[in-house]
Structures are given as C-alpha cells and as structure tokens.
PyMOL CGO cylinders between C-alpha atoms (Angstrom):
from pymol import cmd
from pymol.cgo import CYLINDER

trace = [
    CYLINDER, 41.28, -7.40, 32.97, 42.38, -9.80, 35.67, 0.3, 1, 1, 1, 1, 1, 1,
    CYLINDER, 42.38, -9.80, 35.67, 40.38, -12.59, 34.04, 0.3, 1, 1, 1, 1, 1, 1,
    CYLINDER, 40.38, -12.59, 34.04, 42.08, -11.96, 30.67, 0.3, 1, 1, 1, 1, 1, 1,
    CYLINDER, 42.08, -11.96, 30.67, 45.48, -12.10, 32.37, 0.3, 1, 1, 1, 1, 1, 1,
    CYLINDER, 45.48, -12.10, 32.37, 44.60, -15.37, 34.14, 0.3, 1, 1, 1, 1, 1, 1,
    CYLINDER, 44.60, -15.37, 34.14, 43.40, -16.88, 30.84, 0.3, 1, 1, 1, 1, 1, 1,
    CYLINDER, 43.40, -16.88, 30.84, 46.62, -15.83, 29.10, 0.3, 1, 1, 1, 1, 1, 1,
    CYLINDER, 46.62, -15.83, 29.10, 48.65, -17.47, 31.89, 0.3, 1, 1, 1, 1, 1, 1,
    CYLINDER, 48.65, -17.47, 31.89, 46.57, -20.67, 31.75, 0.3, 1, 1, 1, 1, 1, 1,
    CYLINDER, 46.57, -20.67, 31.75, 45.16, -20.18, 35.24, 0.3, 1, 1, 1, 1, 1, 1,
    CYLINDER, 45.16, -20.18, 35.24, 41.71, -21.10, 36.53, 0.3, 1, 1, 1, 1, 1, 1,
    CYLINDER, 41.71, -21.10, 36.53, 39.32, -18.33, 37.61, 0.3, 1, 1, 1, 1, 1, 1,
    CYLINDER, 39.32, -18.33, 37.61, 36.70, -18.46, 40.37, 0.3, 1, 1, 1, 1, 1, 1,
    CYLINDER, 36.70, -18.46, 40.37, 34.49, -15.37, 40.78, 0.3, 1, 1, 1, 1, 1, 1,
    CYLINDER, 34.49, -15.37, 40.78, 32.80, -15.54, 44.19, 0.3, 1, 1, 1, 1, 1, 1,
    CYLINDER, 32.80, -15.54, 44.19, 30.78, -12.33, 44.14, 0.3, 1, 1, 1, 1, 1, 1,
    CYLINDER, 30.78, -12.33, 44.14, 30.54, -8.94, 42.49, 0.3, 1, 1, 1, 1, 1, 1,
    CYLINDER, 30.54, -8.94, 42.49, 28.97, -5.54, 42.92, 0.3, 1, 1, 1, 1, 1, 1,
    CYLINDER, 28.97, -5.54, 42.92, 25.74, -5.09, 40.95, 0.3, 1, 1, 1, 1, 1, 1,
    CYLINDER, 25.74, -5.09, 40.95, 24.12, -1.66, 41.26, 0.3, 1, 1, 1, 1, 1, 1,
    CYLINDER, 24.12, -1.66, 41.26, 25.76, -0.96, 44.62, 0.3, 1, 1, 1, 1, 1, 1,
    CYLINDER, 25.76, -0.96, 44.62, 24.87, -4.33, 46.18, 0.3, 1, 1, 1, 1, 1, 1,
    CYLINDER, 24.87, -4.33, 46.18, 26.91, -7.50, 46.54, 0.3, 1, 1, 1, 1, 1, 1,
    CYLINDER, 26.91, -7.50, 46.54, 25.60, -10.29, 44.33, 0.3, 1, 1, 1, 1, 1, 1,
    CYLINDER, 25.60, -10.29, 44.33, 26.58, -13.91, 44.90, 0.3, 1, 1, 1, 1, 1, 1,
    CYLINDER, 26.58, -13.91, 44.90, 24.23, -15.13, 42.16, 0.3, 1, 1, 1, 1, 1, 1,
    CYLINDER, 24.23, -15.13, 42.16, 26.11, -15.67, 38.88, 0.3, 1, 1, 1, 1, 1, 1,
    CYLINDER, 26.11, -15.67, 38.88, 22.82, -15.42, 36.93, 0.3, 1, 1, 1, 1, 1, 1,
    CYLINDER, 22.82, -15.42, 36.93, 22.84, -11.68, 37.76, 0.3, 1, 1, 1, 1, 1, 1,
    CYLINDER, 22.84, -11.68, 37.76, 26.38, -11.13, 36.43, 0.3, 1, 1, 1, 1, 1, 1,
    CYLINDER, 26.38, -11.13, 36.43, 27.56, -10.41, 32.90, 0.3, 1, 1, 1, 1, 1, 1,
    CYLINDER, 27.56, -10.41, 32.90, 28.06, -13.74, 31.11, 0.3, 1, 1, 1, 1, 1, 1,
    CYLINDER, 28.06, -13.74, 31.11, 31.79, -13.12, 30.64, 0.3, 1, 1, 1, 1, 1, 1,
    CYLINDER, 31.79, -13.12, 30.64, 32.25, -13.01, 34.44, 0.3, 1, 1, 1, 1, 1, 1,
    CYLINDER, 32.25, -13.01, 34.44, 30.36, -16.21, 35.28, 0.3, 1, 1, 1, 1, 1, 1,
    CYLINDER, 30.36, -16.21, 35.28, 33.51, -18.17, 36.03, 0.3, 1, 1, 1, 1, 1, 1,
    CYLINDER, 33.51, -18.17, 36.03, 33.58, -20.86, 38.71, 0.3, 1, 1, 1, 1, 1, 1,
    CYLINDER, 33.58, -20.86, 38.71, 36.55, -22.97, 37.69, 0.3, 1, 1, 1, 1, 1, 1,
    CYLINDER, 36.55, -22.97, 37.69, 38.07, -25.30, 40.26, 0.3, 1, 1, 1, 1, 1, 1,
    CYLINDER, 38.07, -25.30, 40.26, 41.16, -27.53, 40.12, 0.3, 1, 1, 1, 1, 1, 1,
    CYLINDER, 41.16, -27.53, 40.12, 40.33, -31.19, 39.48, 0.3, 1, 1, 1, 1, 1, 1,
    CYLINDER, 40.33, -31.19, 39.48, 41.51, -32.15, 42.98, 0.3, 1, 1, 1, 1, 1, 1,
    CYLINDER, 41.51, -32.15, 42.98, 38.41, -30.49, 44.52, 0.3, 1, 1, 1, 1, 1, 1,
]
cmd.load_cgo(trace, "trace")
C-alpha cells in the first residue's frame, strides 16, 4: 500500500479523508485503525 511504501521510505503520512460505504468520511474514528495517520513535520 502507499502507506507501507511511505513507512519503508521513512516518510510521514497524513490521511485527510477516505471513502466509507460510498460516502466521504473526514472522521478518523470511522476509519480502520491502520489508516488513522495524521503525521505532520515538526515545523508545523
């Protein structure tokens, strides 16, 4: 997956939204735990 590739490259991952049952969800509590990634560089 893209997240696995980013992890392997040492990159941060920020998931903004995802499709849940045909609707856009911006609430990470509704997502699979493995996709609840909101990592930001320390400069932010």
